[in-house]
N, C-alpha and C positions, 0 to 999 in steps of 0.2 A: 484811059480805060476805067470804067466804074469798078469799084471794089466793095465787097460785102464788109460792113463794119461789125455786125453782130447778127445772130439769128437764134430763133427759139422754136422748138417743136412742141405742139400741144395736140393731144388726142382726147376726144370726148364723145359721148352720146348726146347730140344736140337737142336739148329740151325745146319743144315747140318748133323744131327744125330751123333753129336760128343760132348764129354765132354773132357775138357783139364785141366790137373793139371800141374802147372809149378812153379818154383821159381819166386818170385815177381820181381826180377831184371834180369831175364834171357833174353837174346837177342832172337830175332826171329830165328827160325831154317833156315839154308841155304837152306835146301830141306825138307820142311814140308810134301810134297807129299809122300815121302818114308815112313815116320813114320805113316802118316794117312793111307796109303795103308796097312801097316803091322797091324794096329789096325782093319781095316775093315776085313782083312783076319783072324785075331786071336782074335777079340773082344777088345784086349788091347795091347798096345805097349809102351815101355819106352826107352828113350835114353837121357843120360845126365840129364838135368834139366826139361825135358818134358815127360809127360805121356798122352796118348790119349786113350779114351774109345769110341768104336763105338757102338752107340745105334741102336736099330731096328727101332724105330719110332720117327719122329721129331714132329708129330702132337699131341702126348699125353705127359702128364707130366712124367718126369723121376725123381726119387729120388736118391740122392747120399749122402752117409754118409762117412765122413772122420773120421777114428779112429786112434789115436796115442797110441801105446803100449810101455811099458817099455822094452819089449823083444818079441820074436816071439810068436804070439798068438796061442791058440789051434785051430785046424781045426773047422770050424762051423759045427753044426749038420745038417744032411740031413733031410729036411722036405718035400721034393717033388721032382718030376722029372725035373721041369723047373728051375733048378739052377745049378751053377757050381762055381769052385774056380780056379783062374789062378794066376800064379806067374811069372809075366813078367820080373822081374829084379829089379835093383836098381835105385832109383831116387836121384839126387843130389840137395841139397839146400844150396846155398851160404849165404843166408840171414836169414834162419830160418822162413821165411814167404812164404807160398804157396798161389797161386791163383787158385781156381776152377772155371771154366767158360765153356761157350759154345760159339763158334765163333759168333760174332756179337750179343751175347745175354747177359743175366745176369751173374754176377760173385760174388764171395764171397772170403774173405781172411781167412786163417787158420794159426795160429801161432804154430810153432813147439816148444813146451816148452823145448824140449831137445836141441834146438839150431841148428845151421848149421851143416851139415854133410851128410853122405850117408845113405839113408833109403831104407831098403828092403821093397818091396811091395807085397801084395797079394790082389787080387780083387775078391770079391764074387759077383755073379750076380744072379738075380731072375727075372722071368717074361718075358724073351725074346721070348719064344714060344707063349705065350698069346699075346704079342705085335705084333708079326708077323701075327698071325691069325687076329687080329684087323686091321692091315694095309692091309692085302689081302682081307678082307671081312668087309668093313667099316660099313655096315648096321647091322652087327651082334653085339649084346651086349654081352660082356663077363665080369663077375664080377671081373676078375683079369687081367686087361690090363696094369697096370702100371709096367714099368721096375724099378728095384731097384738095385743099385750098392753100395757096401760097399768097400771102399778103406782102407785097413789096412796098416799102416806104423809103422816101428820101426827102431830106429837108430842103425846102425851096424858098422859104421866106421867114422873116421875123413875124411875130404876132403883132397885129395893130394895137396901139395903145388903147387900154380899156380901163375905165375907173372901177369897174366891178371886180377886177382881179386884184 
């Protein structure tokens, strides 16, 4: 049975409607626009040491939970229509330390207790439809307007040898 090793909660107003998760020592992407564009089209995109989540609303708080598992977690229970689960691919961490942030906004660090390696990701999202309604009709109050993302990670491989690191 998979077990949670550690978890961390983060709440922010996502600048540019983006959340970013990256290895702490990763260099800037040569072409971040391509990865951001893929996230906007698919909600989430990952390449190498970078993962982007495209949020619906930048003017409302967004909650993001990072959850590190010892192995692949069970699928989350379906509790409503306004949710989904995406499996964008693998995230590399050369340091075992990840930074979750929003461009030009707040950030937090997350230590991978399982160390550097390749981590498979699954992103659970809730509240996107309600956030879109709130964005499109700002005078309307809705009891459920906050977007929530849970980024599930579990170590699946060692990093390939690389002379650059």
